[in-house]
C-alpha positions as CSV (number, residue, x, y, z in Angstrom):
1,M,0.0,-0.4,-0.2
2,K,2.7,2.7,1.2
3,K,4.5,1.3,-2.3
4,N,1.6,2.2,-4.4
5,L,0.8,5.2,-2.4
6,F,5.0,6.7,-3.4
7,F,3.6,6.2,-7.2
8,F,0.8,7.8,-6.3
9,G,1.7,11.1,-5.3
10,L,5.4,11.0,-7.8
11,A,2.8,10.8,-10.5
12,V,0.8,13.6,-8.9
13,L,4.1,15.9,-8.9
14,I,5.4,15.1,-12.0
15,S,1.9,16.0,-13.6
16,A,1.5,19.0,-11.2
17,S,5.1,19.8,-12.5
18,L,4.2,19.6,-16.0
19,V,1.3,21.9,-15.8
20,S,2.9,24.3,-14.4
21,C,6.0,24.6,-17.0
22,K,3.0,24.6,-19.4
23,K,1.0,27.0,-17.5
24,D,4.8,29.6,-17.4
25,D,5.2,28.7,-21.3
26,N,1.9,29.8,-22.2
27,N,2.3,33.1,-20.0
28,K,5.7,33.7,-21.6
29,D,5.2,37.6,-22.9
30,T,5.8,37.0,-26.9
31,T,4.2,40.3,-27.1
32,V,6.1,42.5,-29.5
33,K,6.1,46.5,-28.6
34,A,6.4,48.9,-31.5
35,S,9.5,50.6,-32.1
36,L,11.0,53.3,-34.4
37,V,13.4,51.3,-36.9
38,K,16.9,53.2,-36.0
39,T,19.2,51.5,-38.8
40,I,19.1,49.2,-41.4
41,S,21.8,47.5,-43.2
42,F,22.0,45.8,-46.7
43,D,24.7,43.1,-47.1
44,A,25.0,41.3,-50.7
45,A,27.7,40.1,-52.5
46,W,26.9,41.5,-55.5
47,A,26.5,45.0,-53.8
48,G,30.0,44.8,-53.8
49,G,29.7,46.0,-50.2
50,V,27.7,47.3,-46.9
51,E,25.4,50.3,-47.3
52,R,23.7,51.5,-44.1
53,W,21.0,54.3,-43.5
54,E,20.7,55.5,-40.0
55,F,17.1,57.1,-39.6
56,F,16.4,59.9,-37.0
57,Y,12.5,61.5,-35.8
58,D,10.6,64.2,-34.4
59,A,10.5,63.9,-31.0
60,T,7.0,65.2,-30.9
61,S,5.3,63.9,-34.1
62,G,7.2,60.4,-34.8
63,K,8.1,62.1,-38.8
64,V,11.5,61.3,-40.1
65,T,13.2,64.0,-40.2
66,S,16.6,63.0,-41.6
67,F,18.9,60.0,-41.8
68,D,22.5,59.5,-42.8
69,N,24.1,57.1,-45.7
70,Y,26.8,55.2,-45.0
71,W,28.6,53.0,-47.2
72,D,31.3,50.1,-45.7
73,G,31.1,52.2,-42.7
74,T,32.4,55.9,-44.1
75,L,29.3,57.9,-44.1
76,D,28.3,58.9,-47.9
77,K,25.5,61.5,-48.0
78,T,22.9,63.0,-45.0
79,I,19.2,63.9,-45.9
80,L,17.2,66.3,-44.4
81,Y,13.0,66.3,-44.6
82,D,11.4,69.6,-44.8
83,Y,7.7,69.8,-43.9
84,T,7.6,73.0,-43.7
85,T,5.3,73.6,-47.0
86,A,1.4,72.9,-46.4
87,G,0.7,70.3,-48.8
88,K,5.1,69.4,-49.7
89,L,7.6,67.3,-48.6
90,T,10.7,68.0,-50.2
91,L,14.5,66.2,-49.3
92,T,17.8,68.3,-49.3
93,R,21.0,67.1,-49.2
94,D,24.0,70.0,-49.1
95,G,21.6,72.8,-48.9
96,S,20.4,72.2,-51.8
97,T,17.1,70.1,-53.0
98,Y,17.8,66.1,-53.3
99,A,13.5,65.8,-53.9
100,S,10.7,67.4,-53.9
101,Y,6.8,65.4,-53.4
102,D,3.4,66.1,-53.2
103,I,1.9,64.6,-50.0
104,N,-1.7,64.2,-48.9
105,D,-3.5,65.0,-45.3
106,K,-2.4,61.3,-44.3
107,G,1.5,62.3,-45.2
108,Y,1.4,59.9,-48.1
109,I,3.3,61.0,-51.2
110,T,0.7,61.5,-54.1
111,K,3.2,62.6,-56.6
112,E,7.0,63.4,-57.3
113,D,8.0,65.6,-59.4
114,W,10.6,64.7,-61.9
115,G,9.9,68.4,-64.1
116,G,9.4,69.3,-67.5
117,G,6.1,68.4,-66.6
118,E,7.4,64.9,-65.9
119,Y,6.1,63.3,-62.7
120,A,4.7,59.6,-60.9
121,A,1.4,59.6,-59.1
122,Y,0.5,57.5,-56.6
123,E,-2.9,56.7,-55.7
124,Y,-4.0,54.5,-52.2
125,N,-7.6,52.7,-51.2
126,A,-9.4,53.6,-48.5
127,D,-7.4,51.9,-45.9
128,G,-4.0,53.8,-46.6
129,Y,-2.4,50.8,-48.8
130,L,-0.8,52.3,-52.1
131,V,-2.7,50.5,-54.6
132,K,-1.3,51.9,-58.2
133,V,1.8,54.1,-59.6
134,I,1.1,55.7,-62.5
135,E,4.4,57.7,-64.9
136,H,3.2,60.6,-66.6
137,W,5.6,61.3,-69.8
138,G,5.1,62.1,-73.3
139,D,1.8,63.7,-72.1
140,A,0.3,60.7,-71.7
141,D,-0.4,58.6,-68.3
142,H,1.4,55.1,-68.4
143,L,-0.1,52.5,-65.5
144,K,3.5,51.5,-64.1
145,Y,2.2,49.4,-60.7
146,Q,-1.0,48.0,-59.4
147,M,-1.1,46.1,-55.9
148,T,-3.7,43.4,-54.3
149,I,-4.4,43.7,-51.0
150,T,-6.2,41.2,-49.1
151,N,-6.7,41.0,-45.4
152,G,-4.2,44.4,-45.2
153,N,-1.4,42.6,-47.0
154,I,-0.4,43.5,-50.4
155,T,-0.2,40.1,-51.7
156,K,0.3,41.3,-55.4
157,I,2.3,44.0,-57.3
158,T,1.6,44.3,-61.5
159,T,4.0,45.9,-63.4
160,F,3.5,47.1,-66.5
161,D,5.5,48.2,-69.7
162,D,6.1,51.6,-71.5
163,D,3.0,51.2,-72.9
164,G,1.1,50.9,-69.2
165,V,-1.3,48.1,-70.6
166,T,1.4,45.2,-71.3
167,V,1.9,43.2,-67.8
168,K,5.3,42.8,-67.6
169,K,5.6,41.3,-64.4
170,E,3.7,39.4,-61.6
171,K,5.0,39.2,-58.0
172,E,2.7,37.1,-55.5
173,F,3.6,37.8,-52.0
174,F,2.9,35.0,-49.2
175,Y,3.0,35.8,-45.3
176,T,4.2,34.5,-41.8
177,I,1.7,34.6,-38.9
178,G,4.1,36.9,-37.6
179,D,2.9,40.5,-37.2
180,N,4.8,43.2,-39.1
181,V,4.4,45.4,-35.6
182,N,7.9,48.0,-36.3
183,N,6.2,48.3,-40.3
184,I,8.9,47.3,-42.1
185,H,8.0,47.4,-45.5
186,Q,8.9,43.6,-47.6
187,A,6.9,44.3,-50.3
188,N,6.2,47.2,-52.2
189,A,6.5,48.7,-56.0
190,V,9.2,51.6,-54.3
191,D,12.1,49.6,-54.7
192,S,14.2,51.5,-52.0
193,D,15.2,50.5,-48.4
194,W,15.4,54.4,-47.7
195,K,12.6,55.8,-48.9
196,T,9.4,53.9,-47.9
197,M,10.7,54.1,-44.0
198,G,8.2,56.6,-42.7
199,N,5.3,54.9,-44.5
200,F,5.5,58.0,-46.8
201,Y,3.7,55.4,-49.7
202,G,1.8,54.3,-47.7
203,K,1.1,51.4,-45.1
204,P,3.1,48.5,-44.6
205,S,1.4,44.6,-44.9
206,K,0.1,43.6,-41.5
207,K,2.1,40.4,-41.4
208,L,6.0,39.5,-42.4
209,V,6.6,37.9,-45.7
210,D,7.7,34.1,-46.1
211,H,7.9,33.9,-49.9
212,F,7.3,35.5,-52.8
213,D,7.0,34.2,-56.3
214,Y,8.1,36.1,-59.4
215,W,7.3,35.8,-63.5
216,D,7.0,37.1,-66.7
217,P,4.0,36.1,-68.2
218,R,4.6,37.3,-71.6
219,V,7.4,33.9,-71.8
220,Q,5.3,31.0,-72.0
221,P,4.9,28.1,-70.2
222,I,5.1,30.2,-67.0
223,S,8.4,29.6,-64.8
224,K,8.4,31.1,-61.5
225,S,11.0,32.3,-59.3
226,T,11.3,32.3,-55.4
227,S,12.5,34.3,-52.9
228,S,11.9,33.2,-49.4
229,L,12.9,34.9,-46.0
230,T,14.4,33.9,-42.9
231,Y,14.3,35.6,-39.7
232,E,16.3,35.9,-36.5
233,F,14.7,38.3,-33.7
234,D,16.3,40.3,-31.0
235,A,15.4,40.1,-27.2
236,K,12.4,41.7,-27.0
237,N,10.8,39.6,-30.7
238,R,12.2,42.0,-33.1
239,P,13.1,41.0,-36.4
240,S,16.9,42.0,-36.3
241,V,18.3,40.0,-39.4
242,V,16.6,39.0,-42.5
243,T,18.2,36.9,-44.6
244,K,16.5,36.6,-48.0
245,V,17.9,33.3,-50.4
246,L,16.8,33.8,-54.7
247,T,16.3,30.5,-56.8
248,D,19.5,30.8,-57.8
249,L,20.7,30.7,-54.2
250,T,22.2,34.4,-54.3
251,T,21.7,35.4,-50.8
252,E,21.1,39.3,-49.6
253,V,20.4,40.0,-45.9
254,W,19.4,43.0,-44.0
255,S,19.8,43.7,-40.8
256,Y,18.0,46.5,-38.4
257,T,18.5,47.9,-34.6
258,Y,15.5,49.7,-32.8
259,Y,15.3,52.7,-30.9
260,E,14.7,52.1,-27.0
261,D,11.9,54.1,-24.7
């Protein structure tokens, strides 16, 4: 009887221990707090070096005020953001205009003036996602990009040829279950690591990208290429290193740091 009671007590103890461990795991705080991105670094063998951008923000509004651009650790340029003219965003470098934009009441860029009557125009849906880019040149509008938004994620980017009608590239995105709390722009028609910072081109996708497929629909049979993303996270569960592996096994790496409260 004592032997049976001993084993019964041991079973109860093990069971309680397992329940306690499970409870601790369930109570583990995995919440990711939104943080402003401080630096982005990009490294790839084909790039020939590491490029880094360090962003600075207004303490009250949270708007980007400037960034420093480094190449292999050496400062290349500093870009300042000027919002003083209503409906305008002007970027300056060394006192000269670097770029000029029209912005809407949400701060999204609606027009990039190229000069000589030529420009790029950006259209957004009611939820604040970029859905269309039109290039105006030759006294005519040319549809350049069109985006499909599904459940708060950019799921497809369609690229058009210069005629604005012929589709020359399709890019379809698939997502992880992880929330994109820190507003990293991974799926966008604006091919830049610094232009999208500050959500100037609308909202980023709600989730982090798992992989995307891309192909030229003019080529038959359709042959899709794939880029897959893997993540490393810092102590606060924020993406710190994102590695993209392309179909040809080419690797590109983005590293992120954040401002702390």
